[in-house]
Structure formats: C-alpha cells, structure tokens
GUBA-732882 format. One record per residue (C-alpha): residue in one letter; x, y, z. Coordinates in steps of 0.2 Angstrom, whole numbers. Example, Ala and Ser with C-alpha at 12.3 -4.5 7.8 and 13.67 -1.06 7.14 Angstrom:
BEGIN
aa;east;north;up
A;62;-22;39
S;68;-5;36
***
This chain:
BEGIN
aa;east;north;up
X;-12;-507;352
X;-11;-490;348
X;1;-489;333
X;-10;-479;322
X;-3;-461;324
X;-12;-446;319
X;-9;-431;329
X;8;-422;323
X;8;-410;340
X;8;-425;351
X;19;-437;344
X;34;-422;342
X;34;-420;362
X;34;-441;364
X;47;-446;351
X;47;-433;336
X;60;-422;346
X;75;-434;346
X;70;-440;329
X;79;-425;320
X;99;-428;323
X;94;-447;320
X;88;-441;302
X;102;-430;302
X;115;-445;305
X;105;-455;291
X;106;-441;278
X;125;-439;283
X;128;-458;281
X;116;-459;264
X;130;-446;255
X;118;-443;242
X;123;-431;230
X;116;-414;228
X;101;-411;213
X;92;-429;218
X;74;-434;218
X;69;-441;235
X;54;-449;242
X;50;-452;260
X;39;-465;262
X;28;-464;280
X;36;-445;283
X;24;-441;296
X;29;-426;305
X;41;-421;293
X;59;-423;302
X;69;-433;287
X;59;-423;274
X;64;-407;284
X;83;-414;284
X;84;-420;266
X;79;-400;262
X;92;-392;273
X;104;-404;270
X;107;-415;253
X;101;-401;241
X;88;-410;233
X;79;-408;217
X;62;-411;226
X;56;-422;239
X;39;-430;239
X;32;-437;256
X;20;-451;258
X;9;-453;273
X;-9;-463;277
X;-11;-449;291
X;-21;-435;285
X;-16;-427;302
X;3;-429;302
X;3;-421;283
X;-8;-406;292
X;5;-403;306
X;21;-406;291
X;15;-395;279
X;12;-380;293
X;30;-382;297
X;40;-385;280
X;27;-383;267
X;33;-367;260
X;49;-375;252
X;43;-377;235
X;55;-391;235
X;43;-402;244
X;26;-410;241
X;15;-422;251
X;3;-434;248
X;-7;-446;258
X;-4;-464;252
X;1;-483;259
X;20;-490;257
X;10;-505;249
X;4;-495;235
X;14;-479;233
X;4;-465;224
X;19;-461;212
X;26;-467;195
X;40;-481;192
X;57;-477;194
X;53;-460;199
X;67;-456;214
X;85;-456;215
X;81;-461;234
X;68;-466;243
X;68;-469;258
X;60;-472;276
X;62;-465;295
X;55;-474;310
X;39;-479;299
X;43;-496;293
X;39;-509;308
X;22;-500;307
X;17;-504;288
X;8;-519;288
X;21;-531;278
X;37;-525;276
X;41;-535;259
X;27;-527;249
X;33;-510;255
X;50;-512;251
X;45;-520;235
X;36;-504;232
X;52;-494;237
X;63;-503;224
X;48;-501;211
X;48;-482;212
X;67;-479;212
X;78;-477;197
X;92;-488;191
X;106;-487;203
X;98;-479;216
X;98;-480;234
X;83;-489;244
X;86;-485;263
X;77;-483;280
X;79;-483;299
X;69;-490;315
X;73;-492;334
X;82;-502;342
X;67;-506;352
X;74;-523;361
X;88;-514;368
X;92;-497;362
X;79;-485;365
X;79;-483;382
X;65;-472;384
X;53;-482;381
X;65;-498;388
X;66;-492;402
X;45;-486;404
X;42;-506;398
X;54;-514;410
X;43;-503;425
X;26;-507;417
X;29;-524;416
X;33;-527;434
X;18;-520;438
X;8;-527;426
X;14;-544;415
X;1;-540;402
X;9;-525;395
X;23;-536;388
X;10;-539;375
X;12;-519;369
X;31;-519;372
X;38;-515;353
X;55;-524;359
X;45;-538;359
X;35;-535;346
X;43;-528;333
X;58;-542;331
X;63;-537;314
X;70;-521;320
X;88;-526;323
X;103;-529;311
X;101;-545;303
X;82;-545;300
X;83;-529;290
X;99;-533;281
X;91;-550;276
X;74;-539;271
X;86;-528;259
X;94;-543;254
X;80;-554;250
X;71;-538;239
X;86;-540;228
X;95;-524;230
X;115;-525;231
X;125;-517;242
X;117;-519;256
X;124;-511;274
X;116;-508;291
X;124;-493;302
X;119;-490;321
X;115;-474;325
X;114;-468;342
X;111;-449;349
X;108;-442;366
X;90;-440;374
X;91;-428;389
X;77;-425;400
X;78;-409;410
X;68;-418;425
X;56;-429;429
X;43;-421;420
X;49;-417;405
X;50;-434;403
X;34;-442;410
X;23;-428;402
X;23;-436;384
X;17;-451;390
X;-1;-443;395
X;-2;-439;376
X;-10;-455;375
X;-4;-459;355
X;5;-473;353
X;8;-488;363
X;15;-483;379
X;6;-469;379
X;-10;-477;376
X;-7;-488;391
X;-3;-475;400
X;-19;-469;399
X;-29;-486;399
X;-24;-486;418
X;-35;-480;434
X;-26;-466;445
X;-18;-479;457
X;-9;-490;444
X;-2;-475;436
X;3;-467;450
X;13;-483;454
X;21;-484;438
X;26;-465;437
X;32;-469;456
X;43;-484;450
X;49;-475;437
X;55;-460;445
X;64;-472;458
X;72;-481;442
X;78;-469;432
X;96;-463;432
X;94;-447;438
X;111;-434;438
X;114;-421;452
X;105;-406;444
X;89;-417;440
X;91;-422;423
X;89;-438;417
X;103;-444;404
X;97;-457;393
X;102;-464;374
X;91;-467;361
X;98;-480;346
X;93;-484;328
X;97;-495;317
X;98;-490;298
X;100;-499;281
X;102;-495;264
X;105;-504;247
X;106;-501;229
X;94;-502;216
X;102;-515;202
X;86;-515;191
X;89;-508;172
***
C-alpha cells in the first residue's frame, strides 16, 4: 500500500514541508527542560530531531529509523550537530539501553509501525523514571485537508481507492485511541492535544506536483493510474479545491499529539 518510505527528497516535497510547524508546536507543548536526553523514534527526514536541537536545548538527541535512505538525508541536513546521532532500527526493538532517555518522542510515524503497542512498550523501556513519552500523528480522517481532498476526489472516480485512504486505514489516529494506547501501556498523566497548522499552496501545481513523486499511499496511487484516469483525477481536484483570488490554495493540517509520563521506579 506504499507505506514504506525511503526517499527523503520525495517526502520533503510531499508532506515533510508541513511537518516542521507541527513539530515546533509539539516540542513547545512538551516543555521538557533544557539539558535532557531525547530519543526520536521514526525520525525520518529529521523534522522533529532538528526542532528539538534548535528549540529544546538538549544534551543529546538520538534518532532511530528503519530507512537508511531517510537517515542519509537527515545526516546530510543536520549531521553536523555533535549532539545528534542516528541509527537504523525498529521501533519494536530499539537499539538503545534501558532507561537512557528523559524524553522519548515519535513524530508522524506511530501509525506506520507494525503494531503500536509493542512500540509503546519499547518507548517505556528506554525512558528514565519520570520521563516523557509522547507522539503525534496526522488526523487523516478529518483534519489533514491535503489528503482528505485528494482521497475524496479519488474515491468519487474509483471506489477501490478507498482501500488506500489513510483516513479509513489508520483509525488509531484519533484522540480516544491514542489516549487509550498510552493509558493501557501504564503511562501516567496522559494528555491529548490537537495541533493545527496552515498549509498554503502557491497554486494548483504546487499542490499536485508532490503527488507525482510515487512514494506514499496517495502518490503511489496516482502513479498507478493510466494517463487518462490521472488526468481525470487532476481535473476533479482542480475543480474542487478552494482557490483564493490570487490562485493560491489555503488548507489546514491537523495532528493529534499524546503525551504521558513514565512512573517506573
């Protein structure tokens, strides 16, 4: 279903550019004191890692991701900061020692992990007593307008497209399931917060071009279409999107963030 990500440049042009303002709001919400040790699980192209480095004044940050392609992109961008190191690894078996971090975080990755419960158990294993465990995911069902507009148009033309729609597939990306996942794992002081950011496109091409990158469910679907059906989808989107008078398109992207505290002694 195109959920395996590997090319950093393609992701940046598609969704990555909108992940940075969400990461900034998330780190501010956590309010972790300076000088702490952070672990970024599923660090991808490094939006959250970079935000921690620039705004949270950490002692160090370790980024873990299963994609060497993403990590190569991240090392190139922010590898010069001596506080940051990166490792290939699986969220269900993190390559780091027990209780080694004051803040264990994951940005826009939890729903792609095969089985979130084992991943959250690993988050807890590597969190120091009293440390923060937190994550955020896109609200695919309602609040991620970039994708909601796309899949609504795609399924209007092809009912089979609904099988790829993240809003239908990732039902855990909502406040109640996220809170339950954290509470069931044994974390204390669990809270959920909406983070909403504007996503403004300069014009239709700015919106459409990233869907031609072929990576991720929606771009993978676009590139699976023949030229006639791809053109039909493009023109339906052009007719449906809310254009401003200057030709730009103003949408919003909402993420749900969850945090809790490790009470292990």
